[in-house]
C-alpha angles and dihedrals in degrees: 000000000000119000120216118203135187113193121186120197120182118196126206106253097246090058101040096111091049093045092049091051091048090049091051090051089047089051093049092051094043092055087065093061115105097227095049112108097166134358113169126175122212133184116215112246093213098043114030089195094065121084129188129202119199108197137180119191129190091235143329091275090060092048091049090051090049092053088059097049121122092241091056091051091047091054091047091054093045092048096054106121094001098085128080092220144352110293114261114230122192121187115195145173119235113248 
C-alpha cells in the first residue's frame, strides 16, 4: 500500500540558503531510491524559510528504508542547530 507524506522543514533565516541547498541534494539522492515514486521539494511563497516535501512511497517498508539512508542521516547532522523547529512529518492515505 502506497504511503503519502508531507514533511515541513523550517530553516532559521540566517541558514535558509544552506538548508535549501542541502534539501535539494537530499531530493536528488532520494530520487535514486527504488521505493520512491515521488519526492518533490517546495519553498513556501509567504515564508522563504519553510520548505515542504510532498512524497509518495511504494510502501511503509520503502519509507522505513529511506529514513535509514546515509543521505538522510547526513542531512539530520547538517541541520542540527539550523532549523527553527523539529520537522513536521504527516503520513496520510489518499482519499
